[in-house]
N, CA, C and O atoms as a Tinker XYZ file with bonds, in Angstrom:
   336  protein
     1  N      2.249000  -16.039000   -2.084000    73     2
     2  CA     2.829000  -14.759000   -2.848000    64     1     3
     3  C      3.674000  -14.047000   -1.495000    63     2     4     5
     4  O      3.220000  -13.826000   -0.372000    81     3
     5  N      5.349000  -13.718000   -2.136000    73     3     6
     6  CA     6.419000  -12.905000   -0.598000    64     5     7
     7  C      6.239000  -11.790000   -0.376000    63     6     8     9
     8  O      5.326000  -11.184000   -0.938000    81     7
     9  N      7.205000  -11.100000    0.667000    73     7    10
    10  CA     6.525000   -9.890000    0.855000    64     9    11
    11  C      7.329000   -8.834000   -0.225000    63    10    12    13
    12  O      7.194000   -7.613000   -0.307000    81    11
    13  N      8.032000   -9.554000   -0.860000    73    11    14
    14  CA     9.152000   -8.908000   -2.368000    64    13    15
    15  C      8.066000   -8.422000   -3.250000    63    14    16    17
    16  O      7.698000   -7.275000   -3.503000    81    15
    17  N      7.480000  -10.030000   -3.815000    73    15    18
    18  CA     6.556000   -9.893000   -4.304000    64    17    19
    19  C      5.534000   -8.797000   -3.874000    63    18    20    21
    20  O      5.475000   -8.011000   -4.820000    81    19
    21  N      4.827000   -8.450000   -3.023000    73    19    22
    22  CA     4.011000   -7.530000   -3.002000    64    21    23
    23  C      4.086000   -6.289000   -2.835000    63    22    24    25
    24  O      3.222000   -5.455000   -3.106000    81    23
    25  N      5.747000   -6.022000   -2.109000    73    23    26
    26  CA     5.948000   -4.921000   -1.977000    64    25    27
    27  C      6.299000   -4.002000   -3.894000    63    26    28    29
    28  O      6.343000   -2.805000   -4.180000    81    27
    29  N      6.441000   -5.010000   -4.609000    73    27    30
    30  CA     6.786000   -4.540000   -6.308000    64    29    31
    31  C      4.706000   -4.090000   -6.553000    63    30    32    33
    32  O      4.214000   -3.013000   -6.890000    81    31
    33  N      4.260000   -4.924000   -6.337000    73    31    34
    34  CA     2.362000   -4.736000   -7.109000    64    33    35
    35  C      2.798000   -3.371000   -6.425000    63    34    36    37
    36  O      3.483000   -2.534000   -7.013000    81    35
    37  N      2.203000   -3.188000   -4.762000    73    35    38
    38  CA     2.036000   -1.975000   -4.232000    64    37    39
    39  C      2.590000   -0.664000   -4.842000    63    38    40    41
    40  O      1.840000    0.304000   -4.968000    81    39
    41  N      3.855000   -0.612000   -5.214000    73    39    42
    42  CA     5.036000    0.419000   -5.639000    64    41    43
    43  C      4.314000    0.233000   -7.268000    63    42    44    45
    44  O      4.516000    1.235000   -7.953000    81    43
    45  N      3.713000   -0.602000   -7.808000    73    43    46
    46  CA     2.618000   -0.293000   -8.971000    64    45    47
    47  C      1.443000    0.116000   -9.075000    63    46    48    49
    48  O      0.845000    0.324000  -10.131000    81    47
    49  N      0.952000    0.286000   -7.752000    73    47    50
    50  CA    -0.369000    0.866000   -7.737000    64    49    51
    51  C     -0.353000    2.069000   -6.692000    63    50    52    53
    52  O     -1.400000    2.706000   -6.578000    81    51
    53  N      0.986000    2.513000   -5.751000    73    51    54
    54  CA     1.630000    3.630000   -5.589000    64    53    55
    55  C      1.508000    4.958000   -6.760000    63    54    56    57
    56  O      0.823000    5.981000   -6.799000    81    55
    57  N      2.440000    4.415000   -7.572000    73    55    58
    58  CA     2.894000    4.974000   -8.721000    64    57    59
    59  C      2.078000    6.436000   -9.345000    63    58    60    61
    60  O      2.622000    7.481000   -9.703000    81    59
    61  N      0.842000    6.156000   -9.336000    73    59    62
    62  CA     0.049000    7.178000  -10.371000    64    61    63
    63  C     -0.038000    8.083000   -9.244000    63    62    64    65
    64  O     -0.196000    9.206000   -9.723000    81    63
    65  N     -0.014000    8.141000   -8.014000    73    63    66
    66  CA    -0.760000    8.714000   -7.019000    64    65    67
    67  C      0.819000    9.451000   -5.939000    63    66    68    69
    68  O      0.883000    9.868000   -4.783000    81    67
    69  N      1.843000    9.307000   -7.025000    73    67    70
    70  CA     2.912000   10.198000   -6.082000    64    69    71
    71  C      3.599000   10.741000   -7.358000    63    70    72    73
    72  O      3.484000   10.218000   -8.466000    81    71
    73  N      4.451000   12.038000   -7.035000    73    71    74
    74  CA     5.224000   12.947000   -8.087000    64    73    75
    75  C      6.904000   12.413000   -7.675000    63    74    76    77
    76  O      7.974000   12.533000   -8.274000    81    75
    77  N      6.464000   11.699000   -6.182000    73    75    78
    78  CA     7.919000   11.969000   -6.044000    64    77    79
    79  C      8.484000   10.214000   -6.166000    63    78    80    81
    80  O      8.416000    9.251000   -5.403000    81    79
    81  N      9.065000   10.444000   -7.586000    73    79    82
    82  CA    10.089000    9.111000   -8.334000    64    81    83
    83  C     11.273000    8.752000   -7.364000    63    82    84    85
    84  O     11.301000    7.539000   -7.158000    81    83
    85  N     11.771000    9.105000   -7.033000    73    83    86
    86  CA    13.388000    9.160000   -6.276000    64    85    87
    87  C     12.821000    8.301000   -4.845000    63    86    88    89
    88  O     13.302000    7.224000   -4.494000    81    87
    89  N     11.744000    8.993000   -4.141000    73    87    90
    90  CA    11.094000    8.211000   -3.154000    64    89    91
    91  C     10.487000    7.012000   -3.508000    63    90    92    93
    92  O     10.770000    6.112000   -2.718000    81    91
    93  N      9.571000    6.602000   -4.645000    73    91    94
    94  CA     8.708000    5.561000   -5.275000    64    93    95
    95  C     10.045000    4.853000   -5.502000    63    94    96    97
    96  O     10.086000    3.890000   -4.737000    81    95
    97  N     11.223000    4.944000   -6.288000    73    95    98
    98  CA    12.385000    3.898000   -6.911000    64    97    99
    99  C     12.734000    3.351000   -5.345000    63    98   100   101
   100  O     13.239000    2.243000   -5.161000    81    99
   101  N     12.494000    4.012000   -4.563000    73    99   102
   102  CA    13.581000    3.157000   -2.670000    64   101   103
   103  C     12.482000    3.040000   -2.360000    63   102   104   105
   104  O     12.664000    3.220000   -1.156000    81   103
   105  N     11.089000    2.826000   -2.473000    73   103   106
   106  CA    10.245000    2.592000   -1.862000    64   105   107
   107  C     10.142000    1.124000   -0.780000    63   106   108   109
   108  O      9.501000    0.132000   -1.126000    81   107
   109  N     10.641000    1.181000    0.110000    73   107   110
   110  CA    10.169000   -0.502000    1.226000    64   109   111
   111  C      9.619000   -0.665000    1.922000    63   110   112   113
   112  O      8.695000    0.140000    2.032000    81   111
   113  N      9.665000   -1.395000    2.595000    73   111   114
   114  CA     8.486000   -1.505000    3.709000    64   113   115
   115  C      8.772000   -0.539000    5.416000    63   114   116   117
   116  O      8.246000   -0.730000    6.512000    81   115
   117  N      9.562000    0.241000    5.082000    73   115   118
   118  CA     9.604000    1.530000    5.758000    64   117   119
   119  C      8.968000    2.555000    5.491000    63   118   120   121
   120  O      8.439000    3.367000    6.249000    81   119
   121  N      9.039000    2.502000    3.997000    73   119   122
   122  CA     8.024000    4.332000    3.555000    64   121   123
   123  C      6.770000    4.370000    3.773000    63   122   124   125
   124  O      5.806000    3.631000    3.574000    81   123
   125  N      6.975000    5.438000    4.250000    73   123   126
   126  CA     5.629000    5.921000    4.870000    64   125   127
   127  C      4.746000    6.578000    3.674000    63   126   128   129
   128  O      5.003000    7.623000    3.076000    81   127
   129  N      3.601000    5.677000    3.466000    73   127   130
   130  CA     2.584000    6.744000    1.916000    64   129   131
   131  C      3.104000    8.541000    2.295000    63   130   132   133
   132  O      3.779000    9.309000    1.609000    81   131
   133  N      2.484000    8.733000    3.595000    73   131   134
   134  CA     2.159000   10.720000    3.376000    64   133   135
   135  C      3.502000   11.184000    3.504000    63   134   136   137
   136  O      3.775000   11.964000    2.592000    81   135
   137  N      4.507000   10.977000    4.360000    73   135   138
   138  CA     5.505000   12.115000    4.811000    64   137   139
   139  C      6.642000   11.531000    3.879000    63   138   140   141
   140  O      7.677000   12.187000    3.767000    81   139
   141  N      6.511000   10.384000    3.235000    73   139   142
   142  CA     7.998000   10.371000    2.009000    64   141   143
   143  C      7.271000   10.156000    0.679000    63   142   144   145
   144  O      7.883000   10.629000   -0.278000    81   143
   145  N      6.208000    9.604000    0.417000    73   143   146
   146  CA     5.836000    9.983000   -0.861000    64   145   147
   147  C      4.768000   11.342000   -1.480000    63   146   148   149
   148  O      4.440000   11.935000   -2.508000    81   147
   149  N      4.578000   11.291000   -0.187000    73   147   150
   150  CA     3.961000   13.024000   -0.224000    64   149   151
   151  C      2.359000   12.548000   -0.525000    63   150   152   153
   152  O      1.684000   13.500000   -0.916000    81   151
   153  N      1.676000   11.374000   -0.432000    73   151   154
   154  CA     0.467000   11.322000   -0.751000    64   153   155
   155  C     -0.773000   11.657000    0.260000    63   154   156   157
   156  O     -1.088000   11.062000    1.290000    81   155
   157  N     -1.128000   12.323000   -0.099000    73   155   158
   158  CA    -2.609000   13.366000    0.481000    64   157   159
   159  C     -3.476000   12.047000    1.083000    63   158   160   161
   160  O     -3.302000   10.905000    0.658000    81   159
   161  N     -4.386000   12.379000    2.084000    73   159   162
   162  CA    -5.282000   11.707000    2.293000    64   161   163
   163  C     -6.341000   10.815000    1.551000    63   162   164   165
   164  O     -6.548000    9.616000    1.733000    81   163
   165  N     -6.995000   11.709000    0.632000    73   163   166
   166  CA    -7.817000   11.173000   -0.055000    64   165   167
   167  C     -7.223000   10.447000   -1.322000    63   166   168   169
   168  O     -7.966000    9.770000   -2.033000    81   167
   169  N     -5.869000   10.592000   -1.606000    73   167   170
   170  CA    -5.316000    9.624000   -2.771000    64   169   171
   171  C     -5.411000    8.136000   -1.803000    63   170   172   173
   172  O     -6.149000    7.186000   -2.068000    81   171
   173  N     -4.489000    8.224000   -0.667000    73   171   174
   174  CA    -4.272000    6.951000    0.041000    64   173   175
   175  C     -5.359000    6.544000    0.381000    63   174   176   177
   176  O     -5.008000    5.535000    0.994000    81   175
   177  N     -6.985000    6.578000    0.483000    73   175   178
   178  CA    -8.502000    6.192000    0.329000    64   177   179
   179  C     -8.321000    5.724000   -1.181000    63   178   180   181
   180  O     -8.847000    4.656000   -1.495000    81   179
   181  N     -7.738000    6.318000   -1.971000    73   179   182
   182  CA    -7.715000    5.618000   -3.308000    64   181   183
   183  C     -7.003000    4.329000   -3.360000    63   182   184   185
   184  O     -7.605000    3.308000   -3.691000    81   183
   185  N     -5.814000    4.321000   -3.065000    73   183   186
   186  CA    -5.026000    3.409000   -2.924000    64   185   187
   187  C     -4.811000    2.215000   -2.579000    63   186   188   189
   188  O     -4.111000    1.335000   -3.080000    81   187
   189  N     -5.783000    2.260000   -1.246000    73   187   190
   190  CA    -6.498000    1.219000   -0.162000    64   189   191
   191  C     -7.833000    1.069000   -1.097000    63   190   192   193
   192  O     -8.716000    0.459000   -0.494000    81   191
   193  N     -8.213000    1.483000   -2.457000    73   191   194
   194  CA    -9.295000    1.208000   -3.061000    64   193   195
   195  C     -8.857000   -0.173000   -4.029000    63   194   196   197
   196  O     -9.475000   -1.229000   -4.162000    81   195
   197  N     -7.709000    0.209000   -4.568000    73   195   198
   198  CA    -6.816000   -0.141000   -5.567000    64   197   199
   199  C     -6.349000   -1.487000   -4.834000    63   198   200   201
   200  O     -6.940000   -2.475000   -5.270000    81   199
   201  N     -5.781000   -1.646000   -4.213000    73   199   202
   202  CA    -5.066000   -2.594000   -3.668000    64   201   203
   203  C     -6.267000   -3.853000   -3.094000    63   202   204   205
   204  O     -6.047000   -5.061000   -3.176000    81   203
   205  N     -7.296000   -3.359000   -2.628000    73   203   206
   206  CA    -8.465000   -4.359000   -2.356000    64   205   207
   207  C     -8.549000   -4.987000   -3.577000    63   206   208   209
   208  O     -8.534000   -6.217000   -3.577000    81   207
   209  N     -8.654000   -4.263000   -4.841000    73   207   210
   210  CA    -9.115000   -4.742000   -6.430000    64   209   211
   211  C     -8.162000   -5.580000   -6.709000    63   210   212   213
   212  O     -8.486000   -6.653000   -7.217000    81   211
   213  N     -6.637000   -5.271000   -6.421000    73   211   214
   214  CA    -5.207000   -6.088000   -7.187000    64   213   215
   215  C     -5.181000   -7.300000   -5.998000    63   214   216   217
   216  O     -4.779000   -8.414000   -6.332000    81   215
   217  N     -5.628000   -7.051000   -4.578000    73   215   218
   218  CA    -5.202000   -8.887000   -3.995000    64   217   219
   219  C     -6.694000   -8.933000   -3.873000    63   218   220   221
   220  O     -6.962000   -9.783000   -3.024000    81   219
   221  N     -7.541000   -8.505000   -4.251000    73   219   222
   222  CA    -8.986000   -9.405000   -4.412000    64   221   223
   223  C     -9.366000   -9.044000   -2.842000    63   222   224   225
   224  O    -10.574000   -9.165000   -2.637000    81   223
   225  N     -8.851000   -8.764000   -2.068000    73   223   226
   226  CA    -9.168000   -8.557000   -0.337000    64   225   227
   227  C    -10.571000   -7.561000    0.102000    63   226   228   229
   228  O    -11.337000   -7.162000   -0.775000    81   227
   229  N    -10.733000   -7.305000    1.243000    73   227   230
   230  CA   -11.828000   -6.357000    1.744000    64   229   231
   231  C    -10.998000   -6.086000    3.039000    63   230   232   233
   232  O    -10.841000   -7.044000    3.797000    81   231
   233  N    -10.257000   -4.459000    3.489000    73   231   234
   234  CA   -10.290000   -4.188000    4.132000    64   233   235
   235  C    -11.234000   -2.910000    4.759000    63   234   236   237
   236  O    -11.715000   -1.929000    4.191000    81   235
   237  N    -11.281000   -3.333000    6.107000    73   235   238
   238  CA   -12.550000   -2.678000    6.406000    64   237   239
   239  C    -11.715000   -1.284000    7.234000    63   238   240   241
   240  O    -10.498000   -1.136000    7.124000    81   239
   241  N    -12.489000   -0.444000    7.955000    73   239   242
   242  CA   -12.352000    0.853000    8.076000    64   241   243
   243  C    -11.076000    0.820000    9.449000    63   242   244   245
   244  O    -10.431000    1.868000    9.489000    81   243
   245  N    -10.703000   -0.159000   10.446000    73   243   246
   246  CA   -10.246000   -0.122000   10.904000    64   245   247
   247  C     -8.641000   -0.285000   10.423000    63   246   248   249
   248  O     -7.741000    0.429000   10.865000    81   247
   249  N     -8.488000   -1.147000    9.629000    73   247   250
   250  CA    -7.271000   -1.904000    8.712000    64   249   251
   251  C     -6.759000   -0.660000    8.403000    63   250   252   253
   252  O     -5.683000   -0.228000    8.815000    81   251
   253  N     -7.860000    0.157000    7.368000    73   251   254
   254  CA    -7.573000    1.302000    6.440000    64   253   255
   255  C     -7.253000    2.321000    7.472000    63   254   256   257
   256  O     -6.625000    3.166000    6.834000    81   255
   257  N     -7.330000    2.733000    8.737000    73   255   258
   258  CA    -6.706000    3.810000    9.400000    64   257   259
   259  C     -5.044000    3.548000    9.942000    63   258   260   261
   260  O     -4.155000    4.315000   10.309000    81   259
   261  N     -5.154000    1.874000    9.763000    73   259   262
   262  CA    -3.243000    1.200000   10.384000    64   261   263
   263  C     -2.394000    1.519000    9.023000    63   262   264   265
   264  O     -1.244000    1.956000    9.020000    81   263
   265  N     -3.306000    1.171000    7.682000    73   263   266
   266  CA    -2.662000    1.288000    6.381000    64   265   267
   267  C     -1.756000    2.998000    5.923000    63   266   268   269
   268  O     -2.062000    3.740000    4.990000    81   267
   269  N     -0.682000    3.190000    6.891000    73   267   270
   270  CA     0.476000    4.463000    7.297000    64   269   271
   271  C      1.335000    4.520000    6.077000    63   270   272   273
   272  O      1.477000    5.427000    5.257000    81   271
   273  N      1.932000    3.203000    6.162000    73   271   274
   274  CA     3.217000    2.376000    5.303000    64   273   275
   275  C      3.362000    1.453000    4.581000    63   274   276   277
   276  O      2.536000    0.544000    4.495000    81   275
   277  N      4.835000    1.528000    3.682000    73   275   278
   278  CA     4.356000   -0.044000    3.282000    64   277   279
   279  C      3.954000   -1.429000    4.126000    63   278   280   281
   280  O      3.041000   -2.216000    3.876000    81   279
   281  N      4.859000   -1.466000    5.126000    73   279   282
   282  CA     4.734000   -2.579000    6.270000    64   281   283
   283  C      3.292000   -2.893000    6.551000    63   282   284   285
   284  O      2.954000   -4.077000    6.512000    81   283
   285  N      2.390000   -1.954000    6.835000    73   283   286
   286  CA     1.317000   -2.554000    7.720000    64   285   287
   287  C      0.472000   -2.688000    6.219000    63   286   288   289
   288  O     -0.300000   -3.646000    6.256000    81   287
   289  N      0.447000   -2.007000    5.027000    73   287   290
   290  CA     0.070000   -2.582000    3.873000    64   289   291
   291  C      0.128000   -4.034000    3.912000    63   290   292   293
   292  O     -0.742000   -4.889000    4.073000    81   291
   293  N      1.668000   -4.097000    3.678000    73   291   294
   294  CA     1.926000   -5.973000    3.529000    64   293   295
   295  C      1.183000   -6.930000    4.302000    63   294   296   297
   296  O      0.682000   -7.990000    3.925000    81   295
   297  N      1.189000   -6.234000    5.792000    73   295   298
   298  CA     0.926000   -7.115000    6.919000    64   297   299
   299  C     -0.591000   -7.264000    6.736000    63   298   300   301
   300  O     -1.051000   -8.365000    7.038000    81   299
   301  N     -1.395000   -6.373000    6.311000    73   299   302
   302  CA    -2.542000   -6.833000    6.447000    64   301   303
   303  C     -3.159000   -7.580000    4.769000    63   302   304   305
   304  O     -4.013000   -8.371000    4.370000    81   303
   305  N     -2.211000   -6.816000    4.299000    73   303   306
   306  CA    -2.617000   -8.027000    2.529000    64   305   307
   307  C     -2.268000   -8.959000    2.535000    63   306   308   309
   308  O     -2.456000   -9.641000    1.528000    81   307
   309  N     -1.487000   -9.581000    3.792000    73   307   310
   310  CA    -0.660000  -11.153000    4.084000    64   309   311
   311  C     -2.002000  -11.719000    5.230000    63   310   312   313
   312  O     -2.474000  -12.828000    4.979000    81   311
   313  N     -2.385000  -11.192000    6.055000    73   311   314
   314  CA    -3.249000  -11.583000    6.721000    64   313   315
   315  C     -4.879000  -11.654000    5.893000    63   314   316   317
   316  O     -5.924000  -12.060000    6.402000    81   315
   317  N     -4.733000  -11.262000    4.858000    73   315   318
   318  CA    -6.175000  -11.571000    4.350000    64   317   319
   319  C     -6.573000  -12.020000    3.163000    63   318   320   321
   320  O     -7.676000  -12.052000    2.618000    81   319
   321  N     -4.458000  -12.702000    2.532000    73   319   322
   322  CA    -5.019000  -13.582000    1.734000    64   321   323
   323  C     -4.372000  -15.050000    2.618000    63   322   324   325
   324  O     -4.093000  -15.991000    1.874000    81   323
   325  N     -4.123000  -15.274000    4.199000    73   323   326
   326  CA    -4.334000  -15.845000    4.266000    64   325   327
   327  C     -5.221000  -16.343000    4.555000    63   326   328   329
   328  O     -5.020000  -17.544000    4.737000    81   327
   329  N     -6.827000  -15.843000    4.814000    73   327   330
   330  CA    -7.810000  -15.961000    5.308000    64   329   331
   331  C     -8.823000  -16.598000    4.200000    63   330   332   333
   332  O     -9.972000  -16.805000    4.590000    81   331
   333  N     -8.568000  -16.853000    3.151000    73   331   334
   334  CA    -9.228000  -16.623000    2.116000    64   333   335
   335  C     -9.142000  -18.683000    1.271000    63   334   336
   336  O     -9.690000  -18.933000    0.197000    81   335
């Protein structure tokens, strides 16, 4: 799975948690979940759980703390998929 495919899956995961549809449509690796999409920290935890389920991976607390933007999410997803 390439980065663009991961971005599309992350976009679909994030969609229910943001009301900023314009920012969601422009979602890319530089998109910050909190600043750009106005996602609160409680919903960010839900997004991490949804990512774990969708990609069949486990994200530890250290990685969860790093996952503040799309690029970090992709890096974590890719690193987990290579170890499966």
